[in-house]
Structure formats: C-alpha cells, structure tokens
TIZAKE-598353 format. One record per residue (C-alpha): x, y, z; chain; residue in three letters. Coordinates in steps of 0.001 Angstrom, whole numbers, plus 500000, padded with zeros to 6 digits. Layout:
// TIZAKE-598353
+--------+--------+--------+-------+------+
:   east :  north :     up : kette : rest :
+--------+--------+--------+-------+------+
:      X :      Y :      Z :     A :  ala :
...
+--------+--------+--------+-------+------+
// end
This chain:
// TIZAKE-598353
+--------+--------+--------+-------+------+
:   east :  north :     up : kette : rest :
+--------+--------+--------+-------+------+
: 499222 : 532614 : 537729 :     A :  met :
: 499028 : 532461 : 533914 :     A :  ser :
: 501393 : 530695 : 531556 :     A :  tyr :
: 502423 : 531880 : 528183 :     A :  arg :
: 503344 : 529316 : 525523 :     A :  leu :
: 506398 : 529980 : 523487 :     A :  pro :
: 505566 : 530987 : 519815 :     A :  pro :
: 507353 : 527824 : 518574 :     A :  met :
: 505021 : 525600 : 520576 :     A :  phe :
: 502039 : 527226 : 518988 :     A :  leu :
: 503464 : 526861 : 515453 :     A :  leu :
: 503987 : 523098 : 516204 :     A :  phe :
: 500503 : 522700 : 517542 :     A :  ala :
: 499075 : 524276 : 514515 :     A :  ile :
: 501195 : 522180 : 512069 :     A :  ala :
: 500812 : 518900 : 513783 :     A :  ser :
: 497632 : 517959 : 512137 :     A :  pro :
: 499034 : 518682 : 508804 :     A :  val :
: 502044 : 516475 : 509494 :     A :  val :
: 499674 : 513621 : 510624 :     A :  ala :
: 497579 : 513947 : 507440 :     A :  leu :
: 500657 : 513901 : 505233 :     A :  ala :
: 501701 : 510534 : 506841 :     A :  gln :
: 498375 : 509083 : 505901 :     A :  glu :
: 498969 : 509639 : 502218 :     A :  gly :
: 497174 : 511393 : 499423 :     A :  asp :
: 494801 : 509104 : 497476 :     A :  pro :
: 494714 : 511526 : 494562 :     A :  thr :
: 498497 : 511330 : 494297 :     A :  ala :
: 498258 : 507623 : 494897 :     A :  gly :
: 495964 : 507246 : 491802 :     A :  ala :
: 498867 : 508694 : 489760 :     A :  ile :
: 501298 : 506194 : 491237 :     A :  val :
: 498763 : 503330 : 490556 :     A :  phe :
: 499076 : 503984 : 486875 :     A :  lys :
: 502399 : 502054 : 487239 :     A :  lys :
: 500284 : 499081 : 488612 :     A :  cys :
: 497396 : 499521 : 486354 :     A :  ala :
: 499101 : 497580 : 483468 :     A :  ile :
: 498600 : 494384 : 485495 :     A :  cys :
: 496119 : 495260 : 488231 :     A :  his :
: 492771 : 496823 : 488946 :     A :  ile :
: 491541 : 498111 : 492195 :     A :  ala :
: 488001 : 499256 : 491430 :     A :  glu :
: 486535 : 495803 : 490847 :     A :  thr :
: 487207 : 492215 : 491595 :     A :  asp :
: 488145 : 491361 : 487960 :     A :  gln :
: 491631 : 490049 : 487630 :     A :  asn :
: 493970 : 491205 : 484874 :     A :  lys :
: 497525 : 489917 : 484232 :     A :  ile :
: 497833 : 490303 : 488043 :     A :  gly :
: 495133 : 489806 : 490672 :     A :  pro :
: 492579 : 492449 : 491572 :     A :  ser :
: 493659 : 494677 : 494455 :     A :  leu :
: 490073 : 495432 : 495361 :     A :  asn :
: 489648 : 494601 : 499116 :     A :  gly :
: 493460 : 493882 : 499421 :     A :  leu :
: 493898 : 494897 : 503082 :     A :  phe :
: 493354 : 491990 : 505388 :     A :  gly :
: 493523 : 489424 : 502529 :     A :  arg :
: 495903 : 486535 : 502874 :     A :  thr :
: 498516 : 486565 : 500141 :     A :  ala :
: 497885 : 484303 : 497235 :     A :  gly :
: 494095 : 483893 : 497763 :     A :  thr :
: 492195 : 486200 : 495473 :     A :  his :
: 489704 : 483969 : 493643 :     A :  pro :
: 490284 : 482877 : 490074 :     A :  asn :
: 493834 : 483925 : 489910 :     A :  phe :
: 496743 : 481596 : 489168 :     A :  ala :
: 499262 : 482716 : 491859 :     A :  tyr :
: 502886 : 481470 : 491730 :     A :  ser :
: 503636 : 478766 : 494183 :     A :  pro :
: 505850 : 481263 : 496116 :     A :  ala :
: 503029 : 483632 : 496628 :     A :  met :
: 500624 : 480820 : 497735 :     A :  gln :
: 503288 : 479609 : 500149 :     A :  gln :
: 503761 : 483078 : 501524 :     A :  ala :
: 500006 : 483242 : 502247 :     A :  gly :
: 500224 : 479754 : 503942 :     A :  lys :
: 503146 : 480978 : 505958 :     A :  asp :
: 500898 : 483837 : 507184 :     A :  gly :
: 501475 : 486827 : 504907 :     A :  leu :
: 498348 : 488956 : 505143 :     A :  val :
: 498248 : 492334 : 503336 :     A :  trp :
: 498478 : 495243 : 505660 :     A :  ser :
: 499981 : 498635 : 505244 :     A :  glu :
: 503331 : 497379 : 506683 :     A :  thr :
: 503459 : 494180 : 504658 :     A :  ser :
: 502407 : 495857 : 501427 :     A :  leu :
: 505014 : 498665 : 502075 :     A :  arg :
: 507804 : 496011 : 502378 :     A :  asp :
: 506600 : 494206 : 499300 :     A :  tyr :
: 506396 : 497305 : 497173 :     A :  leu :
: 509962 : 498215 : 498138 :     A :  his :
: 511276 : 494960 : 496682 :     A :  asp :
: 508730 : 492417 : 495715 :     A :  pro :
: 511285 : 489729 : 494808 :     A :  lys :
: 512896 : 490076 : 498213 :     A :  ala :
: 509675 : 489891 : 500150 :     A :  lys :
: 508308 : 486832 : 498245 :     A :  val :
: 511186 : 484976 : 496669 :     A :  lys :
: 509895 : 483351 : 493445 :     A :  gly :
: 506912 : 485688 : 492940 :     A :  thr :
: 505984 : 485909 : 489274 :     A :  lys :
: 505383 : 489709 : 489694 :     A :  met :
: 508057 : 491300 : 487453 :     A :  thr :
: 507751 : 494850 : 488776 :     A :  phe :
: 511028 : 495968 : 490458 :     A :  ile :
: 509322 : 497911 : 493214 :     A :  gly :
: 508975 : 501470 : 494343 :     A :  leu :
: 511867 : 503265 : 496130 :     A :  lys :
: 510111 : 506387 : 497064 :     A :  asp :
: 508403 : 506123 : 500480 :     A :  asp :
: 505914 : 509057 : 499647 :     A :  thr :
: 504784 : 507284 : 496513 :     A :  glu :
: 504136 : 504161 : 498532 :     A :  ile :
: 502282 : 505980 : 501197 :     A :  thr :
: 500130 : 507699 : 498556 :     A :  asn :
: 499592 : 504331 : 496747 :     A :  leu :
: 498463 : 502731 : 500065 :     A :  ile :
: 496035 : 505642 : 500685 :     A :  ala :
: 494575 : 505072 : 497103 :     A :  tyr :
: 494208 : 501345 : 497577 :     A :  leu :
: 492635 : 501811 : 501095 :     A :  lys :
: 489710 : 503425 : 499281 :     A :  gln :
: 488989 : 500090 : 497679 :     A :  tyr :
: 489472 : 497888 : 500801 :     A :  ser :
: 486470 : 498887 : 502873 :     A :  lys :
+--------+--------+--------+-------+------+
// end
C-alpha cells in the first residue's frame, strides 16, 4: 500500500526550514537596527561608551559589566535575578523603562518584533 501526500503538505515541508530560519533573525539586518544603539553602545569589544558594552551580553547578570556606572535600578535588577537572555532582552527592548524602572537608558524602545529579532541575532554574534 502506498500513500500519497497532499501537495499542500509538501509545500509546508519545503517552507518550514525557511520559517524557522526567519524566527532566528538576520544578523545583517540586525546590524542596521544596531545603528540606533551604536550611539551609546558597542558590541564588537568590551569597551564601554555612554552605555555599557554589549559584547558577551547573553548570560550576563544585568548591571555587572566592568567599569560602567550603572543606575541603582539596573544594579538592583541584576541583584533581583535579571540575566540577559533572548527573552529578557526582548522584553527590555520593547520598553526599557517598564522593564527596569529607574534605568538611566533614555532609549524609548523598539516596537517592531522583527527588528528586535534581527538585533538579537546580531548581538548573539558577539556573545559566544
């Protein structure tokens, strides 16, 4: 007995890897989004600018990058358990002042989920 798959199933099977890849983000597009952040942050090195370096961000406890004067609110967020992951960074980037009340970061946030996904993909290159 042989089974024949419907054409729509085959189309889904072919397109699925593309959908999964799209959810991972595009680091090249993320580099463009990062230009909004680059005024204050750098990702390529550990040097701090107006804001802390984002090099090695994922897995770092909030408010702990060396030689940066964090706000008391960001230091407390770290003490309270905020560790930068894709999920916590996504929440923070949507509305920094809501995620960490009292942060000195003045950026209003990113509202576009695709931009955030791409930005995260870009930053992940510098967090290995």
